[in-house]
Structure formats: C-alpha cells, structure tokens
C-alpha positions as CSV (number, residue, x, y, z in Angstrom):
1,M,-7.1,20.3,-13.1
2,N,-9.5,17.5,-13.7
3,Y,-11.7,17.5,-16.8
4,L,-14.7,15.4,-17.5
5,I,-16.1,15.2,-21.0
6,I,-19.7,14.1,-21.3
7,K,-20.3,12.6,-24.8
8,S,-23.8,12.2,-26.2
9,H,-23.5,11.9,-29.9
10,P,-24.3,8.4,-31.3
11,Y,-21.9,8.5,-34.3
12,S,-18.2,7.9,-33.5
13,G,-17.3,9.7,-36.8
14,S,-19.2,12.8,-36.0
15,F,-17.8,16.3,-35.7
16,N,-18.8,16.1,-32.0
17,A,-16.7,13.0,-31.5
18,G,-13.8,14.9,-33.1
19,V,-14.4,17.8,-30.7
20,A,-14.3,15.4,-27.7
21,A,-11.1,13.7,-29.0
22,T,-9.5,17.0,-29.7
23,I,-10.3,18.3,-26.2
24,Y,-9.1,15.0,-24.6
25,E,-5.8,15.2,-26.5
26,T,-5.2,18.9,-25.9
27,V,-5.8,19.0,-22.2
28,S,-4.0,15.7,-21.6
29,M,-0.9,17.1,-23.4
30,K,-1.1,20.0,-20.9
31,G,-0.8,17.6,-18.1
32,H,-4.4,17.7,-16.9
33,N,-6.4,14.6,-15.9
34,V,-9.2,13.8,-18.4
35,T,-12.0,11.3,-18.1
36,E,-15.0,10.7,-20.2
37,I,-18.6,9.6,-19.9
38,D,-19.9,8.1,-23.1
39,L,-23.6,7.9,-22.5
40,L,-24.2,5.7,-25.6
41,S,-21.4,3.3,-25.0
42,D,-22.4,3.0,-21.4
43,G,-25.9,2.0,-22.5
44,F,-27.4,4.8,-20.4
45,N,-31.2,4.8,-20.4
46,P,-32.4,8.4,-20.4
47,V,-36.1,7.5,-19.8
48,M,-37.4,8.5,-16.4
49,T,-39.7,5.6,-15.4
50,A,-42.4,5.8,-12.7
51,E,-40.0,3.9,-10.4
52,D,-37.1,6.3,-11.2
53,L,-39.3,9.3,-10.5
54,E,-40.3,7.9,-7.1
55,A,-36.6,7.5,-6.2
56,W,-35.8,10.9,-7.7
57,K,-38.3,12.6,-5.5
58,Q,-36.4,11.3,-2.5
59,G,-33.0,12.4,-3.9
60,Q,-32.2,8.8,-4.8
61,T,-31.6,6.7,-7.9
62,L,-32.2,3.2,-9.0
63,D,-29.6,3.4,-11.8
64,P,-26.1,2.4,-10.7
65,L,-24.7,4.5,-13.6
66,I,-26.0,7.6,-11.9
67,K,-24.0,7.1,-8.8
68,K,-20.9,6.4,-10.9
69,Y,-21.5,9.6,-12.9
70,Q,-22.1,11.6,-9.8
71,N,-18.7,10.4,-8.4
72,Q,-17.0,11.4,-11.7
73,I,-18.6,14.8,-11.5
74,D,-17.5,15.1,-7.9
75,D,-13.9,14.4,-8.9
76,A,-14.0,16.9,-11.8
77,D,-13.2,20.6,-11.8
78,I,-14.4,21.3,-15.3
79,L,-17.3,19.5,-17.1
80,V,-17.2,19.6,-20.9
81,F,-20.4,19.1,-22.9
82,P,-19.9,18.8,-26.7
83,F,-23.2,18.0,-28.3
84,P,-25.3,18.5,-31.4
85,V,-28.5,20.7,-31.3
86,W,-31.4,18.7,-32.5
87,W,-34.8,20.3,-32.7
88,G,-33.6,23.3,-30.6
89,G,-32.0,21.4,-27.8
90,P,-29.5,18.7,-26.8
91,P,-30.0,15.1,-27.7
92,A,-32.6,13.2,-25.6
93,I,-29.9,11.1,-24.0
94,L,-28.2,14.2,-22.6
95,K,-31.5,15.7,-21.5
96,G,-32.3,12.4,-19.7
97,F,-28.8,12.4,-18.2
98,C,-29.5,15.8,-16.6
99,D,-33.1,14.8,-15.6
100,K,-31.8,11.7,-13.8
101,I,-28.4,12.8,-12.3
102,L,-29.3,16.3,-11.0
103,L,-30.8,15.0,-7.8
104,Y,-32.2,16.9,-4.8
105,G,-29.6,17.0,-2.1
106,W,-26.7,16.5,-4.5
107,A,-27.2,19.0,-7.3
108,Y,-29.6,21.4,-5.6
109,K,-31.8,22.1,-2.6
110,L,-34.6,24.4,-1.7
111,N,-34.2,27.3,0.7
112,E,-36.8,28.3,3.3
113,S,-38.8,30.3,0.7
114,G,-38.8,27.4,-1.8
115,K,-36.2,28.9,-4.1
116,L,-33.9,26.5,-5.8
117,V,-30.2,26.7,-4.6
118,G,-27.5,25.1,-6.6
119,M,-25.1,22.8,-4.7
120,L,-22.5,22.2,-7.5
121,N,-20.9,25.7,-7.0
122,S,-17.3,24.4,-7.2
123,K,-17.9,23.1,-10.8
124,K,-17.2,24.9,-14.0
125,A,-18.4,23.9,-17.4
126,I,-17.7,24.4,-21.1
127,V,-20.5,23.9,-23.5
128,I,-19.9,23.4,-27.2
129,A,-23.1,23.0,-29.2
130,T,-23.1,22.3,-32.9
131,S,-25.8,22.7,-35.5
132,E,-26.3,22.9,-39.2
133,V,-28.6,25.9,-38.6
134,A,-27.0,29.4,-38.8
135,N,-26.5,31.3,-35.6
136,E,-28.8,34.1,-36.7
137,I,-31.7,31.7,-37.1
138,I,-31.0,30.1,-33.7
139,E,-31.1,33.6,-32.1
140,R,-34.0,35.0,-34.1
141,N,-36.3,32.0,-34.5
142,Y,-35.5,29.9,-31.5
143,R,-34.2,32.5,-29.0
144,N,-31.1,30.3,-28.4
145,P,-32.6,27.5,-26.3
146,V,-29.2,26.0,-25.5
147,E,-28.3,29.2,-23.7
148,G,-31.5,29.4,-21.9
149,A,-32.6,25.9,-21.1
150,F,-29.3,24.1,-20.8
151,V,-26.7,26.7,-19.8
152,K,-28.7,29.0,-17.5
153,N,-31.6,26.9,-16.3
154,T,-30.0,23.4,-16.0
155,L,-26.4,24.0,-15.3
156,G,-26.7,27.4,-13.8
157,D,-29.6,26.5,-11.4
158,C,-27.4,23.7,-10.0
159,G,-24.6,26.2,-9.3
160,I,-22.3,25.2,-12.2
161,E,-20.6,28.2,-13.7
162,V,-20.4,28.0,-17.5
163,I,-17.1,29.6,-18.3
164,K,-17.4,29.2,-22.0
165,H,-20.4,28.5,-24.3
166,M,-19.4,28.1,-27.9
167,Y,-22.0,27.6,-30.6
168,I,-20.7,26.3,-33.9
169,D,-23.3,26.8,-36.7
170,K,-23.4,25.5,-40.3
171,I,-21.3,22.5,-39.2
172,S,-21.8,20.6,-42.5
173,S,-21.2,23.7,-44.7
174,D,-17.6,22.8,-45.8
175,R,-14.6,21.0,-44.6
176,D,-12.4,24.1,-44.2
177,Y,-14.9,25.7,-42.0
178,A,-15.1,22.6,-39.7
179,E,-11.3,22.4,-39.6
180,N,-11.1,26.1,-38.6
181,K,-13.6,25.5,-35.8
182,M,-11.6,22.5,-34.6
183,A,-8.5,24.7,-34.6
184,E,-10.4,27.3,-32.5
185,I,-11.3,24.5,-30.0
186,R,-7.7,23.3,-29.8
187,E,-6.5,26.8,-29.2
188,M,-9.2,27.4,-26.5
189,F,-8.1,24.3,-24.6
190,S,-4.4,25.0,-25.1
191,A,-4.6,28.4,-23.3
C-alpha cells in the first residue's frame, strides 16, 4: 500500500506535525511505502493568478510543483490530510493546493449533461482535522464545513473515497487529551 501525507501546517512543532510524523512512522513500520508533500517546505504558492487560471481552464498548469504532486497522487493508494481548521476550513495553502491541482481531465470531467464526474476513483483518503473549537460548536454553528466543503465537495466530487474523517476538537485543552488522541491515530493506522 502506498500512502501520501499532504502536510499544510506552518509550525513543525504543531500537533498536526506530530500527527503526520506518527502516521509516517506507524505505516512505515507495517511495511507500507510512505511519501510526504510538505506544502510550506516546498514553497508552494496557493494563489491562483490570472495566468494560472487561464492554464487551469485548459486542464494545464504553469507550476512545476503541480505536475510533481499529481504524479505523487497517481502513485498513492491512500491520501492522508492532517490539517488545522482555521475560520471553519483548511488553511489557505491546502485550499490553494486543491484549487490548483484538481485539474479538468485529471481530477474530473463533465458528462454530456454538464455534471461533474470524478476521475480519481481509485484513490482513498483519510482526513484528520484539528481545532480548538468543540465538536458541538462546529456542528451547531458551522454545520461542519470540513465534512461538506472538503470531504464531500472537493475530494468526493473528484472521486476520492474518504474512508475515515476524524475531527479532533479542543486540541489545546490539555496534554493528556492530546496524547490520547495521538494514541487513537496510532491505533487507527496500525490496524
């Protein structure tokens, strides 16, 4: 099994960095291949310029990192997205990654009636979103935008099956809580 971890947190000492390291270590020890995309270390520019948009409309890209990332996704069986929830959604760099990489003719196409059809049907994903906000508030006040906008509309529309979506709330509440959640992640990837 080939795993690809897509990292989007700017702080290497963050809980999200710890999640990515734990996943990498756990699946490697099980004999799986693991690679990583670190959007910040790569210097990925998430901004869609007018020139980028013109190329995007043609199913093309001007950014050489996009082709590299697409090749990494092509080689992966399972995509792993550990990220913080900021203002109800993923960090801008992850949103920009999706905006720029999910190209027409590679990630999706339109059928005769104009309906979007996903083309990444062989890919599976695990989404681990973290927040300081309690789950009840995310559900009640924000209607879980990660589930809707990222899991269903972005990944799902491109044919990627999300096999696990874990939302870890109150991440800075206490160390024992964070350690317990990290143990859950280790167990999930050990199975």
